[in-house]
Every structure is written in C-alpha cells, then in structure tokens.
C-alpha positions, 0 to 999 in steps of 0.5 A: 279699056286699053290701059286695063288690057295692057295691065292684063297683058303684063300680068299674064307675061309675069306668070311663070310657066309650069314645066311639063313633068319628065316622062320616064318610060319603062318597057317590060313583059309585065307591069312588075306588080308596080302599076297600081302600087309603087309607080303611083306612090313614086309619082305622088312623091315626085310630081315632076315625073310621069311614068309610062309603062309599056308591056308586051308578051314575054318573048316578044318583049325581049326580042323587041328590046334587043332589036331596039337597042341595036337600032339605037332606040330604047326606053329609059328603063328596060327589064329582062328576065333571068332566062334572057340575062346572059343574052343581054349581058353579052351586050353591056355596050347597050346599057349604062354601067350602073357603077357610074351612079354608085350601084356598088354601094347598094350591092350588099342589100341583095342576095349575092347570086341574084345580084350577079345575074345582072353583072356582065363578065367584065364587071359592068353592072347592067341590071338591079334585081327586082324579085326572086322566084323561090319554088314551092307547091301551091295546092287547093287545100279544100279540094284535097280535104274533100277528096279524103287526102292529106291536106295540111301543109306538113302532110302534103309536103310529106306525101309529095316529097318525092316524084313517086309520092307526088304521082301517087297523091295525084292518082288518088285525087283523080280516082276520088274526084274524077278531076285533074291534079295538076295544070300541065306536065309542061309546068311541072317540068318547068319547076322540077328542072330548076332543082340542079344542086350543082347550079347546072341546068342547060349550061356548064358555067366553066365552059359556057357550053350547052349540056341540057340534054346530057344533064341528069337533072333535065332528063329526070325532070323530063321522065317525071313529066312523062310519068305524070302524063302516063298517070293521066293526072294533068288538066293539059292547060298551058300556062298564061291561057285564059283557061289556066287563069280561070282554073285557079278559081274554078277547081280545074286542077288542084296543084301547081308547082309555083315560084314565089312570083306566081302567088300574085297571079293565083291571088288575083284569080282566086279572090272568090275562094278565100282560104282555098289555096295553101303552100307546101314543099315541092317534090325533091325540095326547092329551087329558084324559077325566075327573077327580073333585072331593071337596066338603063339603056345607053339611049335613055333620055333621062338616065339620072331620073331612071336611076333614082326610080330604080334605086327607090323602087328596088330598095329593101323598104319598097320591096317589103311594101310590094311583098305586103301588097302583091306577095312579090318575094324581095331580093333583099335578104335583110327584109327576111328578118323583118317582123312584118315580113315574117308575120304577113299572112294572106287569106287566099293562101289559108294564112300560110307564113308565105315569107318564111316559106319562100325566104327559107327556100332561096336562102338555102340556095348556095349555087344558083342555076347558071343561065346561058345565052340561048337559055330561053330557046332551049326552054322553048324546045323542051316545052314544045316537046312536052306539049307534043307528048301531052297533046298526043302528037308525038311519042315521048321518045320521038319528041325527046329525040327531036328536042335533042336535035333542035338544041344541038343547033344552039350549041 
C-alpha cells in the first residue's frame, strides 16, 4: 500500500502544470460588434488567451478611461470614439506608440483620413481604426409605399435630396398616416451637421479654435432641425432609449439619417419585419459620423498580446468578416473591391447593396471633419439645446443663445 501510494505521488509530481490563459482586458463603450463574432474566433484560435470585454455608457466610458489613465490604471486595450479622439491624442504619454510594434507597416491598409484620427500631433500612433461611419438615409420602404409616397431608393433619394424636399416628404407622410416621419430633430441635426465640405465642424484645424456657432454648416443644420420641429414630423424619441430601439420595429417613425454603424442596431431591432427597411441618399449628400480607435495603454499588463489581437481583429480579412456578420463598414478600402463585399445583401434592408452605398460615400470624402478637444462637450450643448426646443421647454432663439454661451466657455 505504501509503495502504491509512493508511485501515485511520483506520477502526480511528474504531470506538468497547465498554464492559466492570459486574460486580455478590453474597455469600450459597446462590444464593438465583436463579442459574439471575432472574440470567440480569436479565443478558439488562441486557447492561451481569454478576452474580457467591459463596457460602460458612451460618455461614462471615455471620462472613466481618462481618470484611470491619469491614476496609472487601465486595461490592455482601450477604445475611444472619434468625438473623443482629440482629447486622448493630447495625452500620448498614456499610450504605447504602436510604431514600436510595427504599426507603420499596416498604415497603407486603412483610409488615410481614418488612420490619422488615431495619430497624435507629434506622430505617435495611438490608435488603429475599427470602422467608418459613412452617412445615408435608412427608411421604412413598406410604410412609405403604403402611404402612397416614393418608396424605391432612387425615388426617395430624389424626393429628399434637399432639406426642403425632405421636409415636404415628411409632411406628406404625416398627412397620409397620422404618424411621425423621423425619430427626433436631435438625431436629424447630428447627421446633417457632419456634412461640412471643408472639413470644418466645431473647430478650425489650423488654429484649433472653436468656431461651432459661427460655422454656416452648423447653423444650417440647426435651422433644418428647427424646421422639422415646426413641421411636426418628429416622434420626439431620443437615441439609445428603449422606445427608440422598439421604434425601429414597430413603425414609430419611418426614417432615420443613419451612419453605417447604425445598420447593425436597426438590423437587431427589426428582425420581425424582414425587407421593411431600405437605404437612400441623405439630403445634401453624405458625410461621416463616428468611428472608433483601439489603443494600448502604457499600463497594459499584456501589451504584446494586445497588439496581436488588434492587428488580427482590424485586418482587412476580419473587417470583411465583421461586415458580413454585423454590417460594420470596414476602414480598410481594399475590402471595398472584394466581390463578397460588393455582392453582400441583407434582407432587413430589402437586399440593398449596402457595401457599395456606404463605401461610395466614404471614398468621396476628401477633407474629413477635424474634431477638437472639447468636441463631445460642444455636441452635448447643441443636443441639449435642441432637446429643450423639441420638448417645448425653450423657444429656438433662446435655446440657441444659451448654447452659444455654453460653447464660448469651452473656447
């Protein structure tokens, strides 16, 4: 018995210990559409890695991330949206310069203007671009058809090609159905304000000074939103609310000006009404709304493994895969020529050529919007101003004047 026990002890001692997998942490404001797609695929191919994704509300994530970094804490991988890019790019000392991992070698794979949104002023490569947010108009083709209005993409694009045309179409829809045409004037404004042809939105790039309330594009977008409010075509449903998500499937509104990343949200909320939504051009042409960068904080516990994941997940091959699974528009333009990309159709959008529509929009952008340090704070001030108007708490002129005062404090 003693001999047997001794042999058993020796056998146990001879068994090599199995190393625990590396835990790679990612902090972001959403799951990057990777939670049930690319992350499981990466873990399956790399059984020594376990990826833990933590999310928080949009503003809370970015504010909390900066607080963490200042305190000397942080995840292995952090994301920041372009509205916050300038804020984080002023602190390159908190991040690994990805040139140390050879990031310069993959720069050619990305849209130049999207790549630059992750580069600090002195050249440090802080973040690699995930998606790109080309703009179009998503609409309920079935509802417009039932209302006796133009409903095919070409016809809707033509009818709504100008702010006046868009408003006229909205008024006709409300008259025919008694239901709202758009989700909210705030969301309308959010898209239209990003159409600055000269790359100016809230900031002048050369001086880095705030010009938001002096910019004709912003005032024109404001006037468009106020006109939509006066026309009574809005459902007054704010983005990201439960009613907003439900409205995509229950007909609470018929149109949304939509960046490419919003397609996955519409897709998720309208599975019970296949072929109901379609895509047309937005009034005044397209633009870009949003996009995210992935960065590695200096305090990352596993920076090399973090870079390995970023390089793989944001490669053209995986961006094409994510587009086919979640309709996330790649930031890698070589994908735009792929047969799979051009041929991809989704029944939730009436089998529209999604890839061709949105890639045409982003490829037409020559001078991207320059986003300054207080980009998000200015956007919040203008958004709150429109909300006060839409809810009847303040007249348009007074609300605009209040926004101007608030924005001046950020100058």
